[in-house]
C-alpha positions in Angstrom: -25.1 -11.0 -25.3 -24.2 -14.5 -26.3 -22.0 -16.6 -24.0 -20.5 -18.2 -27.1 -17.8 -16.5 -29.2 -17.3 -17.5 -32.7 -13.9 -18.5 -33.9 -12.6 -18.3 -37.4 -9.5 -20.3 -37.9 -7.5 -19.7 -41.1 -6.4 -23.3 -41.5 -3.9 -23.9 -44.2 -3.9 -27.1 -46.2 -0.7 -28.5 -44.8 0.3 -32.1 -44.4 0.9 -33.4 -40.9 3.7 -35.8 -41.8 5.8 -35.7 -38.6 3.5 -34.5 -35.9 3.1 -36.6 -32.8 -0.5 -37.5 -31.9 -1.0 -39.1 -28.6 -4.7 -39.7 -28.3 -7.5 -37.2 -28.2 -7.9 -37.4 -31.9 -11.5 -38.5 -31.8 -10.8 -41.4 -34.2 -10.5 -44.1 -31.5 -13.8 -43.5 -29.7 -11.9 -41.7 -26.9 -12.9 -38.2 -25.8 -11.4 -35.8 -28.3 -8.8 -33.5 -26.7 -10.9 -30.4 -27.5 -13.4 -31.7 -25.0 -10.6 -32.5 -22.4 -7.4 -30.6 -23.4 -5.8 -31.6 -20.1 -5.4 -35.2 -21.4 -2.5 -34.1 -23.6 1.1 -34.7 -22.2 2.8 -31.7 -20.6 4.9 -31.0 -23.8 1.9 -31.0 -26.1 -1.2 -29.0 -26.7 -4.6 -29.8 -28.1 -4.5 -28.4 -31.7 -6.5 -28.7 -34.9 -4.9 -31.6 -36.8 -7.4 -31.0 -39.7 -10.2 -28.4 -40.1 -12.5 -30.7 -38.1 -10.3 -32.9 -35.9 -8.2 -31.9 -32.8 -5.2 -34.0 -31.6 -2.5 -33.7 -29.0 0.5 -32.3 -30.9 3.9 -31.2 -29.9 3.6 -27.7 -28.5 4.8 -24.6 -30.4 6.9 -21.7 -29.1 4.0 -19.2 -28.3 3.6 -18.2 -24.7 0.4 -17.0 -23.0 -0.8 -13.8 -24.8 1.7 -14.2 -27.7 0.6 -13.7 -31.3 -0.2 -16.9 -33.1 -1.5 -18.3 -36.4 -3.8 -21.3 -36.7 -2.2 -23.8 -39.1 -3.6 -27.3 -39.2 -1.1 -29.8 -37.8 1.4 -27.1 -36.8 0.9 -25.6 -33.3 2.2 -22.1 -32.8 1.2 -21.9 -29.1 2.9 -23.6 -26.2 1.7 -26.5 -24.1 -1.9 -26.1 -22.8 -2.6 -23.1 -25.0 -4.9 -22.6 -27.9 -4.8 -19.9 -30.6 -8.0 -17.8 -30.4 -8.6 -15.9 -33.6 -11.7 -13.7 -33.9 -13.9 -13.6 -36.9 -12.1 -11.7 -39.7 -8.8 -11.5 -37.9 -5.6 -12.5 -39.7 -4.0 -13.7 -36.5 -4.8 -14.6 -32.9 -3.5 -14.8 -29.4 -2.4 -17.8 -27.4 -4.9 -18.3 -24.6 -5.3 -21.0 -21.9 -7.9 -23.7 -22.2 -10.6 -23.6 -19.5 -13.8 -25.4 -18.5 -17.2 -23.9 -18.2 -18.3 -26.6 -15.8 -15.2 -27.7 -13.8 -14.0 -25.2 -11.3 -10.5 -26.7 -11.2 -10.1 -25.5 -14.8 -11.6 -22.0 -14.3 -10.0 -18.8 -15.7 -8.1 -16.4 -13.4 -7.3 -12.7 -13.4 -10.8 -11.6 -14.6 -10.7 -13.6 -17.9 -13.9 -15.2 -19.0 -14.2 -18.8 -20.1 -15.8 -18.8 -23.5 -16.8 -21.7 -25.6 -15.8 -21.2 -29.2 -16.2 -23.3 -32.4 -13.4 -24.2 -34.8 -14.2 -22.4 -38.1 -17.3 -20.8 -36.7 -20.8 -22.1 -35.9 -21.1 -25.9 -36.2 -17.4 -26.7 -35.9 -15.9 -28.7 -33.0 -16.1 -26.7 -29.8 -13.5 -25.9 -27.1 -13.2 -23.4 -24.3 -10.5 -20.7 -23.7 -9.9 -18.0 -21.2 -10.7 -14.7 -23.0 -9.5 -11.4 -21.6 -12.3 -8.8 -21.0 -12.3 -6.0 -23.6 -10.7 -2.8 -22.2 -12.0 0.7 -22.8 -15.1 -0.5 -24.8 -18.7 -0.3 -23.8 -19.9 -3.1 -26.1 -18.7 -5.9 -23.8 -16.9 -7.7 -26.6 -13.9 -9.9 -26.1 -10.4 -8.8 -27.0 -9.3 -11.7 -29.2 -7.0 -10.0 -31.7 -3.2 -9.9 -31.4 -1.8 -6.6 -30.2 1.0 -5.0 -32.0 2.3 -3.7 -28.7 0.5 -4.5 -25.5 -2.8 -2.8 -26.1 -6.1 -4.0 -27.2 -6.4 -4.4 -31.0 -10.1 -5.1 -31.4 -13.2 -7.1 -30.5 -14.2 -10.5 -31.8 -17.7 -11.3 -32.9 -19.7 -12.6 -29.9 -22.5 -14.4 -31.9 -25.2 -12.3 -30.6 
């Protein structure tokens, strides 16, 4: 089993005319926020500004576990959250950022810190706390939004 989950983001070609970017955009030589999402101010989240660049943008309304859509420049998840969308999924779930190397940013509650790539293999990487799949024996991760509160499917795990 691979420790890396693939992420497919359905990025729409939308302009980012009024989004606030406060660093972490990778354009100034600073560490991009996808490598350190905790650098974003408390009212923002690290979000794809374009299909290849993350930036600290004003947070959206989605709470932890809420259904979300990945739209470049328009966060749908709240502060400190990312939209994890499995391969082939039409939507995702708002999940917490985590670190695979820093224990102070570890996952809690049995979630697993998975490194995922924006748009799939080769895209910019970031890490999120992914809930363990329930009821399955394949060990996949539950990354699809649920219509109610149950599991809706497994994401590709790259291996």
